[in-house]
N, C-alpha and C positions, 0 to 999 in steps of 0.2 A: 910402808903399809902397816896396818895395825895387826896385832897378834892374832893367830888363828884360834878360834874357840868353837867347840861343838855347839850346834844349835839346839834349842829347846822350844817347846810350844809356848807361844806368847799370845796375849790378847790386848788389843789397844783400841782406845776410843779417840777419835780425832774430830776437830771442827770441820765444817763443810768448806772452809777455805783456810789456807795456811800461808804464812810468809816464808818462802823458801829461797835462799840465796838472793834476797832482795826483790823477789817477784811473788805476786799472789797467784797461787795455783790451786786448782780444785783438789780435794782429797776425799777418800772414802769416809763414809759416816762411821763404820766399824770395820776393823780388819783384824784377822787372826792369822798367824804364821806358824806352821808346824813343820818341823824337820821330818823327813821321811827316809827310810833306809834305801840303799841302792838296789836296783832291780835290773835284770837283763831283758826280760820279756814279760808280756802280759800286763803292760802298764800303759795308761793313757797319759799323754803329755800335751799340754796346751791350755786353752782358755775356753771356758763355758760360761754363757750368760743366760740366766733364767730369771726373768723379771728384774728385780732390783739386786739379785744376788749374783756376784761375780766369783768365779773359781778359777785360779791358776793351779794346774796340777803338775807335780813332779818337775818343776823348773829349777835349773841351776841359777846361781846369781848372774852368771854371764847371760843366760837366756832371758832372765828377768830384766836386766839392764837393756838388752837388745829390744825387747818388746816395749819397754817404757819409752825408748827413744826412737822407735819405729825403724830399727836397723836390723841387720843380720848378726848372728853370733860372732862371725869372723870379723865383724867391724868393731868389736869391743876388745880393747887392749888393756890387760890388767894381769894380776897374779894368776899363776897356774891353778891354784885351788878354787878359782871361780867356777870351774867345771865339776868339782867334786861333790859338794854338799847339795842336796836337793830339798826343795820346800813345796808344801801345799799352802796356798794363800786363799783364804775365803774372806770376801769383803761385801759390804752393802753400799750401793750407790745412794747418795743423798737425794732427797726429793728434788725433782726438776732436772737432775743430771741426765746426760745422754751417754750412750755407749761410746761415742766418739771421744769422750773425755777420759776414758779409762787409762790410756797410756800416760797422760799427765798425772792422773791420780796415783798410778804406780810409781812415777817419778818421785812424787811427794812421799810415798810410803818408804821407798828405798832411802831417801835422804833422812827421814825421821827415824827409821827403825834400824837401818844399817849404817847410818852416818856417811852416806855416799857423797864423795866429792870427785868431780871430773872436769875435763875440758874437751872441747871438740877440736878436730883437726881434719885435714885432707891429706890422703896418701895415695900414691900411684900404685895400682894393683894390676897384675896380670889377670885377665878375665877371659872367659869364653863369651862371645857375643852371639846370642841366639837370633838368627836372621832368617828371612825367607830366601830359599834357594832360587837360583836363576830361573828355573822353570815355573816358579810360582807355587803358592800353597796348594797342597793336594787334599786338604781336609775340607769337609763340608761344614760351613759355619752353622751352628744350631740357631733355631728361632730365638729371638730376644725374649728373655725371661726376667722381669723386674725383680723376681725373688731369688735369682741365682746368687750364689755366694761370691762375695768380692775377694775373699781371701786376705783382706787387710787386717782383720781383727779376730774373728772367731774361728780358730783353727785347732782341731784336736788331732793329735798324732797317736795312733795305737800301734805299739811295737809288740809283735808276736813272734813265735818261734819260726814261722814260715812266711810271714808277710808283714810289711809295715804299711799302715793305712793312714792317709792324710784326708781328713774330713773338713772341708771349707764351709760347710753348711749349705742347706737348700739344694742338695743334689750334686754339688760340686765336690769331687773326690778323686784321689789318686791312690793306686795300690802298687807297691813295689814288691815283687816276689820273684821266685826262680824263673817263671816263664817270661817275665819282662815288666815293664812299667806301663800301666794302663790308667788313663785319665778319662773321667766322665764329666762332661759339662764344665770344662776348665778353661781358664784364660791362659795366654802365653806367659803372663807374669807368674801364674801358679806353677806352670811347667818349669820355668827358669829357676824359680826359688827352690823347687824340689830337687832338680838336677844338681843344684849347688851343693847339696849334701853328699852326692855320690860321685862327683868328679873331682879332679885334682886342682881345679880353680873355680872361683865363683862364676856363676852364669848370670849374665845381664840380658834382659829382654829388650831387643832392639828390632823386633819384627814390625812394630807399628800396627799390629793386629789388635782390634778392640773386642772382637767377638769371643764366644765360648765354643769349644770344640770337644769332640771325643778323640782321644789320641791313644795309639797303641805302639809301643816300641819293644820288639822282641830282643831279648838279651841272651847272649851265649853263656854257658855255665862258667867259663873262665872269667868273663866280665862280671857276672853276678857275684862270684866269690870276692873279687876285688872291690866291687861297689858296696858289698855288704859290710866291709871293713871300714870304708871311707868315712861314714858318719862319725865314728868314734874318733878318727884322726881330726876331722873338722872341729869336733867339740873339744879337742885338746887332750884326749885320753892317751896315756902312754901305753902302747901295746907291746907284747913280746916280739922279739926280732923275727920269729918264725912267721907271725902274721904279717908283719911289715914287709917281709920279703915278697909276699904276694903282690904288693903294690909296685914292686920294682920291675916286674915283667911287663912287656907291652900289652896293653889292653885298651878297650874302648871302641874297637871296630864295629861291634854290633850296635852300639849306641849311635854311631855316625850313620850306619846303614839304615837303622830304624828312623832316624830323623829325616834322612834324605827321601825315604819312601813317603814321608808326610809332607815333603816340600819344604823342609827346614834344614838348617845347617848351623854348625858351630864354628866360629872364626876366632882365632887367637888375637886378642887386642890388649892394649893397656888403657886403663881409665882411672882418672882421679875420683876417688870415692870418699865419702865422709866416714870418719872413725870417731869413736869416743874413747878417750884415754882416762883410765881411772887413776886418780891421784891418791885416794884413800878410801877404804871401805872396811867395815867390821864384818868378821865372818859369822858372828852370832847376832841376831836381832835384839834390840833393847826390849825391856819389859813394859815400857810405857806407851 
């Protein structure tokens, strides 16, 4: 791996197409990368698109690579410091580009500015499979809304002192707080992705349900305490032993009960999942 260096604000101009690793990929017309100080709460994390302007807020390099390759953070294998430094990226889409090309443009940016080199592989993971319980789904499917958020691209996460809010756009959102996890107009894929941050194994949606639902899962105080710590562990943050001991106690019954009330269940499975293995990456972005 290349040596660690502190990040500084940079500004770069790129062509609308670049040759990267022997392939022509789309790239942002203009992109600036700014290092941001670590924060615990009161921060928005994610992607916002306003016209031709694209903003990635408070992302670690691990999360940036995950978004670029349409994977989850736990599917990115690389140095531990990938979780430490945080960046804001502001970019402009070239004329004629679509939002669906943003991940590929982010790939190009990471290669050009962070000298990212990687390869893909498949690894067997223990997972929770989110499935419909034997008695069938007990949630009422919401009327089809063509404007409902897909959760695939535009996701903003707001981390506060009392709640974490996931905004998937167009009325699709999830709130995690002491009373529990509450989803409005969400898909099962959104629910599974969010639960993956709070449980001890990734959650894979295998419900085959395609609609949107309102979901409410009441969470006990003990489970909330453990689940509040889990996202830091998932992100690779090293925590004090006193906090880690909370995760050693049995927990999760309230989540299981809440899912069962909704006609859902979690089953322990193993599944081959794609991973990205980082061969080399600079900690500091280049200036060009």
